[in-house]
Structure formats: structure tokens, C-alpha cells
N, C-alpha and C positions, 0 to 999 in steps of 0.2 A: 504494500500500500504506500502510495506517495503521500506527502504532507497535504497536497491539494485534494487528493481523494478523501483523506481524513476530514479536511475542512468541509468538503461538500456533505459528507455524512453527518458531521456535527451540526451543520447549519440546519439540517432537517429536524433536529431536536431543540432548536433555539426557540423556546416558548417563554419569552419574557416581554414586558411592555415595550412596544415600539421597536421590536427587533429589526435591525437594519437601519435604524435611525436613533440608536440609544447607546452611546459610547460609555456612559457612566456605569450602567448596570454590569456589563462584563468586567470592567476594571475593578469594581467593588467585589465582584465574585472572585476574581483572580486573587485579590488581597485575602479574602476569606479562605480560599482553598490553599493558598501558600501558607497561611497561618496553620491550617490543619496539618499540612505536611511537616511544618516545623514542630508542631505539637507531638507528632509521631516520633520525631527525632529526640525531643526532650524525654519522652517516655522510654525510648531505647536506652538513654543514659541513666534515667532514674530507675526503671524497672528491670532492664535487661543487662545491667552492668556494662553498657556500651557494646554489647555483642548483638550483631544483626541476626536475629532469629528468622526462620522461614516465615513465621506468622507476621512478624513486624515488617519484613520485606514485602510481603503481599499487601499489607495495609498501606504501606508507603507507595507502592506501585498504583494502587487504586486512587490515592490522593493525587499522584502525579498525572494520572489520566484526567482527573478533574481540572488540574492546572492547565493541561494541554487544551482541553475543551474551551476554557475561558480565553486562553491565548488565541485560539482559532477564531473565536467570536470577536475579540478585539480587532484582529486583523480584518475581519469582514466589515466591521463598523468603520474601519479606516480605508475601506475600498481597496484592499490589497489581499494577497494570498500568502499562505505559509511558505510555499516554495520561494517566493520573492524575498520574504523576510529572512529565511534561512540562508539564501544565497548572498544577500547583502551583508548579513552578519559574518559569514565566513570570509568574505572579501575584506571587510573591515579588520577582522582579527589577523588575517594573513598580512595585511599592510602593516599593522602594529608590530607583528613579529619581525618582518623585514627591517623595520626601522628601530627595533629594540625598545618599543614603547608598550609592551604588553603590561608591564607593571606601571603603576602610577595612578594619577587621578585625571578625571575629565573625559568627556565623550569625544572631544575633538583632538585627541593626541595622535 
């Protein structure tokens, strides 16, 4: 499955107010799901002595899927697709690597 194929499928399940014209809803959803993923990590440290159990891994994968869904919807709301986002990101990172600027601060390095 390509990222764009995923995005097409995810869009079919986008049942939120003004889907296609509502950027804030999926951004807030992404924040919530990212927080849930972080919560799973916290519990890995607290409850599992920092050991990634099969059960915890499965729970984290499910949360990561929810994160991906919201990223997909944000891209849709921005009238772009996941393949384009992924390609541009890898191009940016390759440029930073070539220039020795992977470390540091700022989006425009």
C-alpha cells in the first residue's frame, strides 16, 4: 500500500464536522493521539521496567495508526497528499545531511 492509497482509504472514514474544510479538528486529534502514544511510553517505563513487551508494542502500534490517520487528514485539509509530504521531507533531510545541519534548531537550516 502506498501512502496515497492509505490516505484515500482514511478519507472515506473522515466523519467529522466540515471534513474537507476543517483544519483544526484533525490537528487537535493529532495532538490527542500523540499524547496517547506518549502515555503508552510512560506506562512502559512505569509498569514494564522500560522493557517493550509484545502487548505494549501492539498498543503503541494501534496509537501510531491513529496518529497516521490524523496526519493523513491534515494533509487532505491542506490540499496535499502523503506521498508529496513524505517526498518533500526526505528531500529536506537529505539536504540537511549534505550540509551537516541535521543537528541544531530551526526549520530553515
